[in-house]
C-alpha positions in Angstrom: -55.6 27.3 -80.8 -51.9 26.9 -80.5 -52.3 25.1 -77.1 -55.0 22.8 -78.6 -52.7 22.0 -81.5 -49.8 21.1 -79.2 -52.1 18.9 -77.1 -53.4 17.0 -80.2 -49.8 16.7 -81.5 -48.7 15.3 -78.1 -51.5 12.7 -78.1 -50.7 11.7 -81.7 -47.0 11.3 -80.8 -47.7 9.2 -77.7 -50.1 7.0 -79.7 -47.6 6.4 -82.4 -44.9 5.5 -79.9 -47.3 3.1 -78.1 -48.1 1.4 -81.3 -44.4 0.7 -81.9 -43.6 -0.3 -78.3 -41.5 -3.5 -78.0 -43.5 -4.7 -75.0 -44.6 -8.3 -75.3 -42.5 -8.9 -78.4 -39.7 -11.0 -77.0 -40.2 -14.7 -76.2 -39.6 -15.9 -72.7 -38.1 -12.5 -71.8 -38.5 -13.2 -68.1 -36.3 -16.3 -68.0 -33.0 -15.8 -66.2 -29.8 -16.9 -67.9 -29.0 -20.6 -67.5 -32.4 -21.3 -65.8 -33.5 -24.9 -66.2 -37.2 -25.7 -66.6 -38.7 -29.2 -66.2 -40.8 -30.1 -69.2 -43.0 -33.2 -69.3 -42.4 -35.2 -72.5 -45.1 -37.7 -73.5 -44.7 -39.7 -76.7 -47.6 -39.2 -79.1 -50.4 -41.7 -78.8 -52.3 -42.9 -81.8 -55.9 -41.8 -82.3 -58.8 -43.1 -84.5 -58.4 -42.1 -88.2 -54.7 -41.6 -87.9 -52.5 -43.1 -90.6 -49.6 -45.4 -89.7 -46.8 -47.1 -91.5 -46.3 -50.6 -90.0 -43.4 -52.4 -91.8 -42.5 -56.0 -90.8 -39.1 -57.3 -91.7 -38.1 -60.9 -91.9 -35.3 -63.0 -93.4 -37.6 -64.4 -96.1 -38.8 -62.1 -98.9 -41.8 -64.4 -99.5 -42.9 -64.2 -95.8 -42.2 -60.4 -95.8 -44.5 -59.9 -98.8 -47.2 -61.9 -97.0 -47.3 -60.0 -93.8 -47.0 -56.5 -95.2 -49.7 -54.6 -97.1 -49.2 -54.2 -100.9 -48.1 -50.8 -102.1 -49.5 -49.6 -105.4 -47.6 -46.8 -107.1 -49.4 -45.2 -110.0 -47.7 -43.1 -112.6 -48.7 -42.0 -116.1 -49.4 -45.2 -117.9 -47.5 -47.3 -115.3 -48.8 -49.3 -112.3 -46.5 -51.3 -110.1 -47.7 -53.6 -107.3 -45.1 -54.4 -104.6 -45.0 -55.0 -100.9 -44.1 -52.5 -98.2 -40.6 -52.9 -96.8 -39.3 -54.0 -100.2 -37.3 -51.5 -102.3 -38.0 -48.8 -99.8 -41.8 -48.8 -100.5 -44.1 -47.9 -97.6 -47.8 -48.7 -97.2 -50.0 -47.3 -94.5 -52.9 -48.4 -92.3 -55.8 -46.1 -91.4 -56.9 -46.6 -87.8 -60.6 -47.2 -87.9 -63.3 -45.6 -85.6 -62.8 -48.4 -83.1 -59.1 -47.6 -82.8 -58.1 -50.8 -84.7 -56.0 -51.7 -87.8 -56.4 -54.8 -89.9 -53.1 -56.7 -90.2 -52.5 -59.4 -92.8 -52.7 -62.9 -91.4 -53.6 -61.5 -88.0 -56.8 -59.5 -88.4 -58.0 -56.6 -86.2 -55.5 -55.2 -83.7 -56.2 -52.4 -81.2 -53.7 -49.6 -81.5 -55.6 -46.5 -80.4 -54.1 -44.9 -77.3 -50.7 -46.6 -77.8 -47.3 -45.1 -78.7 -45.3 -46.2 -81.7 -43.1 -48.5 -79.5 -46.1 -50.1 -77.8 -47.8 -50.7 -81.2 -44.6 -52.4 -82.5 -44.5 -54.7 -79.5 -48.2 -55.5 -79.9 -47.7 -56.4 -83.5 -44.7 -58.7 -82.7 -46.8 -60.4 -80.0 -49.8 -60.9 -82.3 -47.7 -62.7 -85.0 -45.9 -64.8 -82.4 -49.1 -65.8 -80.8 -50.5 -66.9 -84.2 -47.4 -69.0 -84.8 -46.7 -67.1 -88.0 -43.4 -65.4 -87.1 -40.9 -65.6 -84.3 -38.0 -63.7 -85.7 -39.0 -60.3 -87.1 -38.4 -56.5 -86.9 -41.3 -54.1 -86.7 -41.1 -50.5 -87.6 -44.0 -48.1 -86.9 -43.9 -44.5 -88.2 -46.4 -41.7 -88.5 -48.0 -41.0 -91.8 -49.9 -37.7 -92.4 -49.6 -36.5 -88.8 -50.0 -32.7 -89.0 -50.6 -29.5 -87.1 -52.3 -26.4 -88.4 -50.9 -22.9 -87.8 -53.0 -19.8 -88.6 -53.3 -16.1 -87.8 -50.4 -13.6 -87.5 -47.6 -15.9 -88.7 -45.4 -15.6 -91.8 -46.6 -18.7 -93.5 -50.0 -20.0 -92.2 -50.7 -23.6 -93.2 -50.7 -27.3 -92.3 -47.3 -28.8 -91.3 -46.3 -32.4 -90.8 -45.2 -33.8 -87.5 -42.3 -36.2 -88.1 -41.2 -37.0 -84.6 -42.7 -37.5 -81.1 -41.2 -34.5 -79.4 -42.4 -31.5 -81.5 -43.0 -28.4 -79.4 -45.2 -25.3 -79.9 -42.0 -23.3 -80.7 -41.2 -25.9 -83.4 -44.6 -25.5 -85.0 -44.4 -21.7 -85.0 -40.9 -21.9 -86.5 -42.3 -24.1 -89.3 -44.8 -21.3 -90.0 -42.0 -18.8 -90.3 -42.5 -17.3 -86.8 -45.0 -14.7 -85.6 -45.3 -11.5 -87.5 -44.6 -8.3 -85.5 -48.3 -7.8 -85.4 -49.0 -11.1 -83.6 -49.8 -11.3 -79.9 -47.2 -13.4 -78.1 -49.0 -13.2 -74.8 -52.2 -15.1 -75.8 -51.6 -17.8 -78.4 -54.5 -20.2 -78.7 -54.1 -24.0 -79.2 -57.2 -26.0 -80.0 -56.9 -29.7 -79.2 -59.3 -32.6 -79.5 -59.7 -34.5 -76.1 -62.2 -37.2 -75.4 -64.5 -36.2 -78.2 -64.4 -32.5 -77.3 -62.5 -29.4 -78.6 -60.5 -27.8 -75.8 -58.8 -24.4 -76.1 -55.5 -23.7 -74.3 -53.9 -20.2 -73.9 -50.2 -19.8 -73.9 -48.1 -16.7 -73.1 -44.8 -17.0 -75.1 -43.3 -14.1 -73.2 -43.4 -15.9 -69.8 -41.2 -19.0 -69.4 -43.4 -20.6 -66.7 -46.6 -20.2 -68.8 -44.9 -21.7 -71.9 -42.9 -24.6 -70.5 -45.6 -25.7 -68.0 -48.4 -25.7 -70.6 -50.0 -29.0 -71.5 -49.7 -27.9 -75.2 -46.0 -27.0 -75.1 -45.5 -30.4 -76.7 -48.0 -30.4 -79.7 -49.9 -33.4 -80.9 -51.4 -34.5 -84.2 -54.4 -32.4 -85.4 -53.6 -29.5 -83.0 -54.8 -26.1 -84.3 -52.6 -23.1 -83.4 -54.0 -19.6 -83.7 -52.0 -16.3 -83.2 -54.2 -13.3 -82.5 -53.5 -9.9 -84.1 -52.5 -7.2 -81.7 -54.5 -4.0 -81.3 -52.6 -2.2 -84.1 -53.4 -4.9 -86.6 -57.0 -5.1 -85.3 -57.5 -1.4 -85.9 -56.1 -1.7 -89.4 -59.0 -4.1 -90.2 -61.4 -1.1 -90.2 -61.9 1.1 -93.3 -58.4 2.6 -93.8 -57.7 2.0 -90.1 -59.3 5.3 -89.4 -61.3 4.8 -86.2 -61.2 7.0 -83.2 -58.5 5.0 -81.4 -56.1 4.7 -84.3 -52.9 6.5 -84.8 -53.8 7.6 -88.3 -57.0 9.2 -86.9 -55.0 11.4 -84.5 -52.4 12.3 -87.1 -55.2 13.2 -89.6 -56.8 15.4 -87.0 -53.6 17.1 -86.1 -52.9 17.8 -89.8 -56.4 19.3 -90.1 -55.9 21.5 -87.1 -52.5 22.7 -88.4 -54.2 23.7 -91.7 -57.0 25.5 -89.8 -54.4 27.3 -87.6 -52.5 28.5 -90.7 -55.6 29.7 -92.4 -56.7 31.6 -89.3 -53.3 33.2 -88.8 -53.5 34.5 -92.4 
């Protein structure tokens, strides 16, 4: 009985130590000091149903109000109607299913698949071609671009993308980083591509896997999911007491100790 008790206690101890092992906890732990990695950076391209702020500035307030969308700000009992670009107000365009926006005095303009800089140039060209404006500034910004982060992170939720180069590490930082129970070696990123949902897997512990991944730079509407590790998965059972759990072996060891004491008496 004593030998059996020692064996069970040894198994329980090893199981507990394994559950607390720091393996696969550190990010890019295999990266040598001062190692440089080439990362492909591609500006975010606009997709159908995205929202954009397109503000046109001119020297004439009258012309500016004509070529910009009106902005309606509603408060309790107060409604004001101004034009975007005036007094810091910003209006936005929603890209339609054909990838177009409807600009004042110009009409439909294709913007899907273009970067912010390319859209600004296309807007300038459209107004110049119409003979409406020759001297203008065009500013294009993202509105309501977001990424969703779920699973074993501190603050799951939806987070805004405010710049072109936002990385997977940035998104996880927005969500408060992974919990200690999150798997760093198999983070899933779901991305819409050509009308389909594609799942990418990223190992945050290996530098090559992380920096060479096509989802290292995140895009609008990406969905990031952090899987729970085995310890967290076992805790999802009733009281975490299945045959593989540490608590099961500790409970069994405690029972055997009690039986051994009773037999000895």
